[in-house]
GUDREN-525020 format. One record per residue (C-alpha): x negated, y negated, z. Coordinates in steps of 0.5 Angstrom, whole numbers, plus 500, padded with zeros to 3 digits. Each point is the difference from the previous one (the first is absolute). Example, Ala and Ser with C-alpha at 12.3 -4.5 7.8 and 13.67 -1.06 7.14 Angstrom:
2
475509516498493498
END
This chain:
198
573506484498493499495497505500493501496495504505499505500507502492501500500494505506503504496506501494496502495501494493497500501492497495502495503506497507496500497494496497505495507503499504493500495498495501506495507501502503493502507503499499507503498506497504507498495506501498502493494504498498494496501495507496506504494500495500492501500501507495504501495496495502494505498504506507500503500505506504506498500504506503493504505500495502507501500500507504494501505500495502507498504504504496505505502506496497497494494497503499507503500503493495494497496502506500507498498499493495495502496505504497504494498493497497498506496506501497500493499493501496501507496506497498495494498495504496504505496503493499493498498498507495506501497498493499493502497502506495505496498495496500494505495505505494501496500492498501498507494505502496498495501493503499501507493504498497495496503495506496504505494500496500493499502498508495505502494496496503494503500502507493503499497494497503495505498505506493498501502493498505500506495503505494495498505494501502503507493501502498493498506497502500502508494496502503494496507501504496500506497494498506496497504499494495495497495505499505505498503496494494501495500507501508500499499496494495505497504506502506498497496498493498507500506503502504496495496502494501507502508499501500497494497506496505505504506496498498499493499508499506501504504496496498503494502507503507497503502497493498507496504504506506495499500500493500507500505501505505495497500504493502506504505496504504497494500507497503503506505494501502501493501507500504499507504495497502504494502506505504496505504497494501507497503502507504494501503501493502507501503498507505495496502505495502505506504494503503498493502508500503500507503493500503499493507503502501496506
END
């Protein structure tokens, strides 16, 4: 079986996939194990190829052989995802526990300042903005130092969380990509076994 750019376009293949295929095989490609292995590395969609280029009986055979591979892939992915969640959750819980303590301290320090401000501001509001301005200035000067201290403490906490989460995310992505690549390679091998005689 030989696959060409024109065949892919005629079946409505994704332009990006057609471009990748045409760059690698400008004159088309015969279905060989080597070409199927290369197609897997290029990220070409074997499921689309089988569904659109093989006769229905062969596509059915492909899907039947792919199913246990897909089931195994999903099982491994779920295990990887569960392990990721298990590692991520305590990190997230620790972050929010520390964040809550920081927020609570900030709110507790801010409340009497707000209460005093509100109490003093009311008669000034009644008198006019001119009397209110110096009080506002004093309030925001005090509030700014409190906000700056809060932001500084939170930034340190946020940075540590992001750094820890990033390494966890990177490890998860690397494991997932490896699992995904292996699955695609297996699917292309199944496709080759079915399509090589066409």
